[in-house]
GUPADREN-736901 format. One record per atom (N, C-alpha, C, CB): residue in three letters; z negated, x negated, y negated. Coordinates in pm, whole numbers, plus 50000, padded with zeros to 5 digits. Each point is the difference from the previous one (the first is absolute). Glycine has a CB too. Layout:
# GUPADREN-736901
ALAZXY
...
//
This chain:
# GUPADREN-736901
MET911525549190977
MET501345004949972
MET499915014649950
MET500994984450177
THR499655017849712
THR499955013349940
THR500945009550072
THR499414989949779
THR500065021550256
THR500825010350065
THR500875006949896
THR498245003650179
PRO503064996549845
PRO500885006749902
PRO499655014849991
PRO501854983450047
PRO498285022149833
PRO499675014349985
PRO500945008750082
PRO499124995349770
THR500345015450280
THR500825009650073
THR500935007149902
THR498195003150176
PRO503114996649852
PRO500925006749906
PRO499715014949991
PRO501754982850050
VAL498325022149829
VAL499795014349979
VAL501355007050008
VAL497964995749853
ILE502175013150243
ILE501245007450019
ILE499865013649934
ILE500504987850218
ALA500415015149692
ALA499945012749928
ALA500165011550099
ALA500934989149792
PRO498455022250179
PRO500165011650090
PRO501445004950000
PRO497625006549958
GLN502725000850147
GLN501335005950010
GLN500295008649878
GLN499854999750251
LYS501314998449689
LYS500355008149884
LYS500245014650043
LYS501014979749887
GLN498605029350027
GLN500315014150020
GLN501395002449941
GLN497525006949992
MET503404998050090
MET501395000849959
MET500375014049952
MET500544981950164
THR500185018249725
THR500595012249947
THR501444996749959
THR497735009149919
GLY503045001050044
GLY501374996849962
GLY500785012349960
GLY499934980650152
MET501405017849849
MET500905010749960
MET501254999750086
MET499114999249765
LEU501375012650276
LEU501265001550070
LEU501015005449900
LEU498865004150224
CYS502264988849760
CYS500925003349891
CYS501364993850027
CYS498085001449837
HIS502945003550094
HIS501314993550000
HIS500775004349877
HIS500034999250252
PRO500294991449657
PRO499634985850000
PRO498604997949942
PRO502424994049978
VAL497084993750029
VAL498634997349954
VAL499914989149894
VAL499245007050222
ALA501804984949761
ALA499894987549926
ALA499475001749858
ALA501864991650137
GLU498555018849792
GLU499675001049858
GLU498665007149974
GLU502435000249954
ASN496905004650150
ASN498765007449979
ASN498824990449985
ASN500935019350133
PRO498284981949758
PRO498904990649977
PRO498705003850070
PRO501044995049782
ILE498995014850308
ILE498765005650053
ILE499184989850079
ILE501135021950009
ASP499514968950063
ASP499244990450081
ASP499194990649912
ASP501755001450178
ARG498844993549715
ARG499284991049911
ARG498855007349931
ARG502104986649965
MET498115026150005
MET498955007749937
MET498825001950095
MET501725011849860
PHE498544992850262
PHE498915002350095
PHE499294987050035
PHE501255019650091
ASP499494969749934
ASP499364987350036
ASP499104994949889
ASP501964994650146
ALA498475007249729
ALA499174995649887
ALA498715008249992
ALA502084993049875
VAL498025020050152
VAL498805008349993
VAL499084997450119
VAL501315017649876
TYR499274980350242
TYR499164996050114
TYR499214987349966
TYR501675010350161
ALA499014979849782
ALA499334987449966
ALA498935002249895
ALA502094987550054
HIS498195020849847
HIS499025002649894
HIS498715005750057
HIS501885003949839
HIS498235004850260
HIS498835006450058
HIS499424992150118
HIS500935022049927
GLY499614966050098
GLY499474991550107
GLY500265005450139
GLY498294992749842
LEU502795014950173
LEU500335005950130
LEU500984991250075
LEU499615023049908
HIS500114974550219
HIS500894991850082
HIS501095008950059
HIS498124983650054
TRP502695021949856
TRP501075009250036
TRP501324994349948
TRP498425019949994
GLN502684985250061
GLN501324995449957
GLN501015011550011
GLN499464976350074
PHE501585023149840
PHE501015010549994
PHE501374994050028
PHE498615013249834
TRP502124992850262
TRP501334995150038
TRP501055010849975
TRP498974985050173
LYS502125011349759
LYS501155009049988
LYS500894998050122
LYS499914999349745
ASN500515011950315
ASN500824999650121
ASN501305007549976
ASN497944998550145
ASP503184994449864
ASP501315006049977
ASP500485006350131
ASP500544983149816
ILE499455030250190
ILE500365007450121
ILE501335007049973
ILE497555003450067
ALA503514992350002
ALA501355004049961
ALA500515012850065
ALA500424976249968
ASN498955028350143
ASN500535012050067
ASN498865007350072
ASN502274988950028
GLU498015023350018
GLU498965008350059
GLU499494994550133
GLU501025019549887
ALA499854973850188
ALA499554994050126
ALA498954989349973
ALA502255004750105
ASP498004986949795
ASP499034989749965
ASP498745006149940
ASP501884983949961
LEU498265027249967
LEU498835006849946
LEU499065004350113
LEU501355007849803
ALA499234998050302
ALA499185004350114
ALA499304988250066
ALA501575019150036
LEU499144969749980
LEU499394988050057
LEU498874994849913
LEU502174994250107
ALA498075005649761
ALA499004994749907
ALA498745008550002
ALA501844990849856
VAL498305022350143
VAL498845008749998
VAL499204998750130
VAL501225015949848
ARG499484983250264
ARG499304998450129
ARG499234986950005
ARG501765013750112
ALA498714976249817
ALA499374986850004
ALA498764999049913
ALA502224990550044
LEU497555018949865
LEU498904998749905
LEU498644999650068
LEU501405011849833
ARG498424996450272
ARG498715000150069
ARG499724986850070
ARG500235024750031
PRO500664970550058
PRO499684987450068
PRO499934988049906
PRO501095009350201
LEU499604991249687
LEU499934989049904
LEU498765000549912
LEU502484999650001
GLY496805011350004
GLY498735000949929
GLY500095003449853
GLY499214983950161
TYR501885022449796
TYR500125003649859
TYR498945010549963
TYR502484994950006
ARG497055004349869
ARG499005009449948
ARG500635011249918
ARG498364981449998
GLY502835016449952
GLY500675010249921
GLY501434995849972
GLY497825006849897
MET503035002950071
MET501404996949973
MET500535009849897
MET500314990750234
ALA500295004049660
ALA500725008349904
ALA501405002650056
ALA498674990549804
ILE501905020750156
ILE501335003950047
ILE500815004149879
ILE499125007550228
THR502054986749758
THR500825004049887
THR501465000950044
THR498394989249839
VAL502505010950064
VAL501435002750023
VAL500544991550114
VAL500275005949759
PRO500465000050336
PRO500365014350011
PRO499245007350110
PRO502264994049916
TRP496515001750115
TRP499355004250124
TRP498885010249984
TRP500594978150084
LYS499235027949799
LYS498855008749978
LYS500065012950081
LYS499844990549773
VAL501345014050258
VAL500155012050083
VAL500134996250148
VAL501105012049807
ALA499714978050221
ALA500264996150140
ALA498764995050071
ALA502324994449933
VAL496695000449992
VAL498814994450064
VAL499085010850057
VAL500164980749845
ILE499925031650106
ILE499015010250035
ILE499915002650151
ILE500445010449778
PRO500674991250296
PRO499875002550144
PRO499394988350077
PRO501965014949981
LEU497974973449959
LEU499484988250068
LEU498494998549984
LEU502214989149964
LEU497175019449953
LEU498584999149973
LEU499195008950094
LEU500524994949760
ASP498195002150252
ASP499125008150084
ASP499605012949931
ASP499164979250109
GLU500675020149759
GLU499635011949924
GLU500364997849854
GLU498135005350161
VAL501905005749764
VAL500284999349856
VAL499015008949928
VAL502464995350039
ASP497335001949830
ASP499065008249924
ASP500715012049938
ASP498614979549954
ASP500635028749975
ASP500545012349943
ASP501104997149897
ASP497785011250038
ASP502084977849886
ASP501024996549901
ASP501344997450067
ASP498234990449851
VAL501765002250259
VAL501244997150071
VAL500615012750056
VAL499144977250056
ARG500035031749995
ARG500535012750053
ARG500655008349889
ARG498234999750178
ALA501175000149703
ALA500575007949889
ALA501254993549943
ALA497725008149947
ILE502294978750045
ILE501084992749933
ILE501164996750094
ILE498304990549846
GLY501385006650280
GLY501034996350097
GLY500374985349996
GLY500855022849980
ALA498254968849967
ALA500244985549995
ALA498654992949996
ALA502235003349880
ALA497744984350171
ALA498794991849998
ALA500324986949929
ALA499155010550215
ASN499924984849700
ASN500254987249934
ASN498994989250037
ASN501005012749815
TYR498014990850267
TYR499164989450059
TYR499265005750119
TYR499744988649776
MET499735002450304
MET499215004250115
MET498704992150006
MET502095006250125
THR496895000249924
THR498784993150036
THR499984998450151
THR498755009349798
ILE500654979950249
ILE499954997150144
ILE498544998050038
ILE502344989449999
LYS497125020050074
LYS498584999750034
LYS499815005050141
LYS499365003449759
ASP499854989150317
ASP499725003650140
ASP501295002150079
ASP497855010749927
GLY503164981250040
GLY501265000450074
GLY500915011449963
GLY498814989250181
ARG500855018749716
ARG500825011449962
ARG500674997449865
ARG498495015450129
LEU502794988149863
LEU500794998449878
LEU500055013549929
LEU501384981250102
THR498055019349777
THR499955012549924
THR500834998549873
THR497715005550093
GLY503225003749886
GLY500874999649884
GLY499415007349881
GLY501924998550154
HIS498284995849727
HIS499525005649875
HIS501134999449897
HIS497604993150051
ASN502245014349841
ASN500974998949891
ASN499295001249865
ASN501815009850147
ASN498224979349776
ASN499455000449865
ASN501034995849896
ASN497744995150094
ASP503565005349943
ASP501054997049902
ASP499835008549875
ASP501564993750187
GLY498315019449836
GLY499885009149887
GLY498714998249924
GLY501415015850123
LYS497514981049947
LYS498724997949932
LYS500074988049907
LYS498805010150196
GLY501934979549845
GLY500184988449913
GLY500785003549875
GLY499924985350199
VAL501165022649817
VAL500825003449884
VAL499255009449908
VAL502074996950136
VAL497145012449919
VAL499225009049916
VAL499014992249913
VAL500245018050174
LYS499074972349885
LYS499054992049923
LYS500714991849892
LYS498494998950201
ALA502684995649834
ALA500734992049903
ALA500505008549883
ALA500694984450184
ILE499865027449846
ILE500505008749894
ILE498875005249913
ILE501905006650148
ALA496964996649914
ALA498885005549925
ALA499484990449893
ALA499395013350202
LYS500894973849812
LYS499614990449896
LYS500835001749874
LYS499324984150179
VAL501865022249834
VAL500935001049887
VAL500125014349949
VAL501264980750092
ALA498745029249999
ALA500235013849958
ALA499375009650102
ALA502154993449883
PRO497445018450074
PRO499485010050095
PRO501135005350088
PRO498195006349837
LEU501474997250285
LEU501005005350093
LEU500115015249995
LEU499564980550146
LYS499395025949810
LYS500005014649997
LYS501115005149908
LYS497515000450046
GLY503315008550007
GLY501055006149922
GLY501304992249992
GLY498215010149874
GLN501884978550190
GLN501224992049993
GLN501145006850077
GLN498614978949979
ARG502585020149965
ARG501225004350068
ARG500724987350043
ARG500205021949865
VAL499794975550265
VAL500364986950054
VAL501395000350065
VAL497574995150038
VAL503234994849931
VAL501244997450073
VAL499804986950075
VAL501465012449829
MET498714988050303
MET499864988050083
MET501344996250059
MET497625006150053
LEU502794981649927
LEU501234994750056
LEU499684993550134
LEU501004996349769
GLY499505009650341
GLY499684995050133
GLY498855007750061
GLY500824977549934
ALA499215024050199
ALA498935007350068
ALA499784994150139
ALA500565021049872
GLY499394965750134
GLY499734993250126
GLY498515000250032
GLY502004985449964
GLY497545004850114
GLY498614999750044
GLY499024999849885
GLY500754988350202
ALA499515003349697
ALA499114999549884
ALA500195012249912
ALA500064975050006
GLY501195028849971
GLY500295011049911
GLY499385013050046
GLY502104988749941
ARG497955014150189
ARG499455012650049
ARG498485000349981
ARG501875001850166
ALA497484986849855
ALA498554999549980
ALA499665002249853
ALA499784984350194
MET500985009349719
MET499735001349857
MET500275014149952
MET500574975949969
ALA500485030450081
ALA500315013749959
ALA498865009550035
ALA502454995250031
VAL497035003650090
VAL498905008750042
VAL498754997349917
VAL500945000850232
GLU498714986549750
GLU498784996749925
GLU500115004049854
GLU499604981150157
LEU501585017449781
LEU500175004249861
LEU499835015149989
LEU501564980649958
ALA498945026750140
ALA499815014550000
ALA498525003550016
ALA502305003150096
TRP497024990049996
TRP498575002450018
TRP499224996749873
TRP500244994950244
ALA500234995249680
ALA499294995449880
ALA500255008749878
ALA500154977150090
GLY500725033049921
GLY500165009349890
GLY501375001149939
GLY497724995349957
ALA503294997950101
ALA501365001649949
ALA500395014750004
ALA500624976750078
GLU500115027449820
GLU500395014149989
GLU501275003250078
GLU498935000549776
HIS501984989750232
HIS501295002350065
HIS500564986550044
HIS500445020849861
MET500254979150255
MET500594987850053
MET501495002250025
MET497804993350106
THR503014996849861
THR501414999950039
THR500274986850072
THR500685014949802
LEU499834985950320
LEU500324988150079
LEU501514997749998
LEU497985003850149
VAL502434984449808
VAL501414996549989
VAL500324989950109
VAL500035004549749
THR500794999550349
THR500324991250112
THR501495000950033
THR497675002650091
ARG502814987149974
ARG501395000150047
ARG500135008750125
ARG500354976949906
ARG498645022950179
ARG500035007550125
ARG499335013649981
ARG499984978550133
GLU500815032149876
GLU499475013349976
GLU498925003750102
GLU502205006649902
GLU498034990250224
GLU499025003650103
GLU498644994149970
GLU501845001250168
GLN498154985949795
GLN498734993549969
GLN499345006449877
GLN500874978550098
GLY499915023549796
GLY499445005649878
GLY499425013850019
GLY501624986749875
ARG499095021850197
ARG499515013650023
ARG498775000150091
ARG502345008649970
GLU497654982450128
GLU498834999450091
GLU498754995949923
GLU501514994150193
VAL498614995849720
VAL498834995549925
VAL499595010549897
VAL500704976050033
ALA500285030649904
ALA499665010649904
ALA499215011150068
ALA502074994749869
GLU498345009150251
GLU499275010350075
GLU498604995250036
GLU502185008750091
ARG497694978649943
ARG498704994550034
ARG499065000449878
ARG501084985050174
VAL499455011849708
VAL499205000649878
VAL499555014349973
VAL501254980249906
ARG499675029350104
ARG499655014049976
ARG498935004750098
ARG502325004349912
LYS497854992150215
LYS499065004550103
LYS498634993649981
LYS501905003050158
ALA498074984249805
ALA498734992849988
ALA499235003649874
ALA501014981550129
SER499715022449763
SER499345001449870
SER500195013549933
SER500314976049977
GLY500745031250060
GLY500325012349930
GLY500744997849869
GLY498025009850104
VAL502264977649861
VAL500694996849875
VAL501515001850020
VAL498164983649933
PRO502555023049975
PRO501455001250013
PRO500674986350008
PRO499925021749876
CYS500984976750221
CYS500684987250019
CYS501445002850041
CYS497844988450065
GLU503105005949861
GLU501415002450023
GLU500704987050038
GLU499965019249839
TRP501184982450227
TRP500854988550031
TRP501194999949905
TRP499295000650242
GLN501104987549713
GLN501194998349915
GLN500864988950058
GLN498755007849795
GLN502544994550215
GLN500924989950051
GLN500044987849908
GLN501375018150106
TRP498624970049955
TRP500124987549926
TRP501464998449956
TRP498084989350131
ASN502155011549740
ASN501294996949941
ASN499814988249905
ASN500795024150022
SER500254968149962
SER499894988249915
SER500835002049873
SER499634985250202
PRO499715015049681
PRO498574998049978
PRO499205012750026
PRO500544982449832
VAL498165015850195
VAL499115011350023
VAL499655006449866
VAL499064989150209
ARG501135024149784
ARG499645007649880
ARG498715007850028
ARG502445001949931
LEU496604997249977
LEU498725006450021
LEU500025014649955
LEU498894977849971
PRO500385030850100
PRO499855013949954
PRO499275000349866
PRO499975008250240
ALA500355001549678
ALA499315001649872
ALA498515001950024
ALA502075010049895
GLY497124984150019
GLY498545001550009
GLY499314989850087
GLY500385023649964
THR500354966850095
THR499384989750084
THR499054991549917
THR502034999650149
THR496754998549902
THR499014992049927
THR499664986950071
THR499075021149910
MET501354977550217
MET499764987650074
MET501194997150090
MET497495003749993
LEU503004984150000
LEU501134995650083
LEU499534988250084
LEU501715007949829
MET498394993450304
MET499534989550089
MET501144994650085
MET497735010650006
ASN502404976149997
ASN500934993550091
ASN499264996550128
ASN501364990849808
ALA498945016350301
ALA499394997250130
ALA501044994250095
ALA498355018549965
THR502724975549980
THR501014993150080
THR499734985049995
THR501715018449955
HIS499194973950108
HIS499874985349996
HIS500884993849893
HIS499475000350243
LEU501215007949680
LEU500864994649895
LEU499154992949895
LEU501685018350040
GLY498684969249932
GLY499274992349901
GLY499124989250056
GLY500075019749862
CYS499794980050271
CYS499134990050063
CYS500664986149994
CYS499055017750153
ALA500134971949827
ALA500504986350008
ALA500524997450141
ALA498364992449821
PRO502694999650197
PRO500694992449896
PRO501215007149939
PRO499234979850118
HIS501105032349929
HIS501265006249959
HIS499915006949864
HIS500545003250239
LEU498305002949730
LEU499745005549866
LEU501065010249957
LEU498874978649941
GLU501485030450151
GLU501015010049966
GLU499435010249900
GLU501074997150228
PRO499745007549679
PRO499555010749911
PRO499945013350075
PRO500994987849803
VAL498155021250152
VAL499965013550054
VAL500925008649913
VAL497614997250089
PRO503385009649971
PRO501005007149920
PRO499465013149941
PRO501764989750143
VAL497585009349744
VAL499435011749932
VAL500795002549872
VAL497694995450097
ASP502615017049875
ASP500605003849872
ASP498855001549900
ASP502005011850111
TRP497744977649814
TRP498824999849913
TRP500125010049885
TRP499674976150060
SER501515029049916
SER500135010349896
SER499335013050042
SER502144989649927
THR497575012050205
THR499335012150049
THR498494997950013
THR502105006350122
VAL497404982049837
VAL498584996650013
VAL499335001049863
VAL500494984850198
ASP498475023349790
ASP499235000649876
ASP499294986849977
ASP499715024950026
ARG500154971349848
ARG499404986949969
ARG498524999350036
ARG501664997649817
GLY497695013750194
GLY498604999950041
GLY499795000750150
GLY499495010649786
CYS501614990050289
CYS499915001250146
CYS499394987350060
CYS502025015250001
LEU496984986450085
LEU499374988650066
LEU500924994950111
LEU497685009049945
ALA502604977950056
ALA500854993850103
ALA499114991950094
ALA501994999049842
VAL498195003350289
VAL499154993750102
VAL500924993550104
VAL498125017049963
ASP501564970650076
ASP500794993050102
ASP499084995350112
ASP501694992849827
VAL498795008050297
VAL499204995550115
VAL500244985250033
VAL500075023450089
ILE500964970549851
ILE500354986150032
ILE498884990749954
ILE502465005349980
THR497204984950105
THR498904990849968
THR500474986349952
THR498665012050167
ASN502614984949849
ASN500504987049957
ASN501455001649958
ASN498424987750156
PRO501875011249713
PRO499124995749891
PRO499135011649950
PRO501694982749934
ARG497345014049984
ARG499135010449944
ARG500805009549911
ARG498054984150008
ILE502745010249900
ILE500845008249913
ILE501434999450056
ILE498524995749794
THR501865014950273
THR501315001050064
THR501065003849896
THR498915006650220
PRO502364992449816
PRO501045005149908
PRO499775014749962
PRO501604983750101
PHE497935024549994
PHE499705014049971
PHE498925001349893
PHE500645005950234
LEU498264986649782
LEU498925000949902
LEU500414994149865
LEU498354998850187
GLN502464990649816
GLN500474994449873
GLN500885010049926
GLN499904976950099
ALA500995029949976
ALA500845010149938
ALA499145011449942
ALA501874994250160
ALA497075009449914
ALA499115010649952
ALA499284995649872
ALA499695008150237
ARG499824979749762
ARG499344994749879
ARG500965000049882
ARG498514985850142
ASP502715009649884
ASP500994999549893
ASP500305014049946
ASP500994979550104
HIS498855030549982
HIS500255013949961
HIS498805006149927
HIS501545002250196
GLY497324990749808
GLY498795004949934
GLY499005006750090
GLY501375002649803
CYS498804995850330
CYS499115006650095
CYS498804991250034
CYS501975012450094
PRO496834993449921
PRO498894992550058
PRO500284997450147
PRO498375010249835
VAL501084978950222
VAL500334996350137
VAL498754996950082
VAL502194991149919
VAL497955010750213
VAL499004995750098
VAL500744991750104
VAL498525020749962
ASP501024967050062
ASP500734991250092
ASP499435000550141
ASP500534985249808
GLY500295010450287
GLY499635000450140
GLY498904990350038
GLY502285007050045
VAL497544982449876
VAL498924990550029
VAL498655006849984
VAL501444980949923
GLU498435027449974
GLU498745007349981
GLU499735009350117
GLU500314998749751
MET500745007750301
MET499845008650118
MET499564991850121
MET501765015649910
LEU498874972750108
LEU499664991450113
LEU498544995949994
LEU502364991650006
VAL497165004849877
VAL498604996049986
VAL499085011650039
VAL500634983849817
GLN499675028150133
GLN499125011450026
GLN499955003650148
GLN500505008449771
LEU500644991850296
LEU499985003650142
LEU499464988550085
LEU501955015449963
ALA498324972149996
ALA499514988650077
ALA498494999249996
ALA502114987849952
MET497295015649936
MET498545000049993
MET499395009850100
MET500144993649757
GLN500475018050256
GLN499505010050095
GLN500164995150144
GLN500595018249837
ILE500574975750193
ILE500234994950135
ILE499024988850032
ILE502435006249983
PHE497374984749923
PHE499064988850018
PHE498615005250037
PHE501314986249834
GLU498235023850094
GLU498665005350029
GLU499955006850136
GLU499635003149755
GLN501435004050283
GLN500035006350132
GLN499964989750111
GLN501305019049903
TRP499414969950079
TRP500054989750104
TRP498704992050008
TRP502454998649966
THR497004997549920
THR498904990349998
THR498635006149979
THR501624983849915
GLY498325028250028
GLY498725005849963
GLY499444994449872
GLY499585003550238
VAL501184988149693
VAL499574993749875
VAL500705006949883
VAL499604977850118
ARG499635026149780
ARG500615006049881
ARG500494988649909
ARG498485020650014
PRO502834978549965
PRO500534988549925
PRO499915002049849
PRO501544995650191
GLU498604993349738
GLU500065000449854
GLU501475001249959
GLU497864986149978
GLU502465023749938
GLU501395001949960
GLU500564987849928
GLU499565024449983
ALA499614969049936
ALA500494988449924
ALA500504989050093
ALA498395005549817
VAL501004993150300
VAL500444989850096
VAL501375003450054
VAL497624995250061
PHE502605017549973
PHE501325004450046
PHE501044998149890
PHE498925016650154
GLN500764987349725
GLN500964998949889
GLN500384985349977
GLN499045020849894
ARG499984970450108
ARG500264985949978
ARG500854994050112
ARG497834998449876
ALA501845005550248
ALA500704994550116
ALA501465004049999
ALA497875000650131
VAL502445012149840
VAL501395004350003
VAL500764994349881
VAL499335021050118
ALA500024977449767
ALA500674993849885
ALA500384985550031
ALA498715015249844
GLU500394977650223
GLU500314986250036
GLU501134999550104
GLU497614993549951
ALA502395016050145
ALA501055000350101
ALA501375002449938
ALA498335008550166
LEU501704999349725
LEU501265003049933
LEU500374989549895
LEU499555024250040
GLY499634965349949
GLY500304989349904
GLY499695003949857
GLY501744992250153
GLU497395017849829
GLU499675004449863
GLU498884992149939
GLU500765022450061
LYS498504969950022
LYS498924991549950
LYS500134986250062
LYS498475020049971
ALA501114970149957
ALA500044986350052
ALA498934998150105
ALA500904991549782
//
């Protein structure tokens, strides 16, 4: 009688994920899972919809006993998560927000590479040195990007926000961290750009699927050579970027930023240097851009 083969049980998956609200339209899980599979890693990525600060605290406390290896953090929890961590790196201390954590030896360490992703994405299209930047919004992602753009050589920053307290606080943080002049401007609809602006960035959620709201910009105040940058990842070409293209502006989309920062996070979590083409292909397929 033949002995049946012993079933092979796959090893425990290494778990990673994201804390966010809302999460449905973000393609990050499909991108990470595709890259894990490409590199033969028995890892998985879960999006977690965390609706309030009480649940955020519960979720963060659960990461250690559940065995998570890393967690991305995005809207609206990049600032609120900091007191819940064991430690943070120098970038988080300078920026005041965290967009991912590493989990090692039972300790949760906060990091921020939001701005590093946007710097790499923009550098593919235009140099950052000498840019006069107007940023719409200054939340968790916006504040990181403002600081990193200043570190990368921006000449001047203007932050346009509805909340004066937030805008002035982030402007002061940029000045303190970089020495680059940074001003606050009240959000009026439509937003009028200061003369001489060379880069306009949408760091708000306006334009995200499924609502696809336009960003209220007075395009008559935008020079046609002004670089337009959007942080939205779905769709790739938002109403803001389409309006910028129609106006004659070069554009940088949020998907390119996502790829650049995700590659850095992947390497921090796994120790494996990923291939950019795999990330680009995976996110394009997640967005339905490839069959």
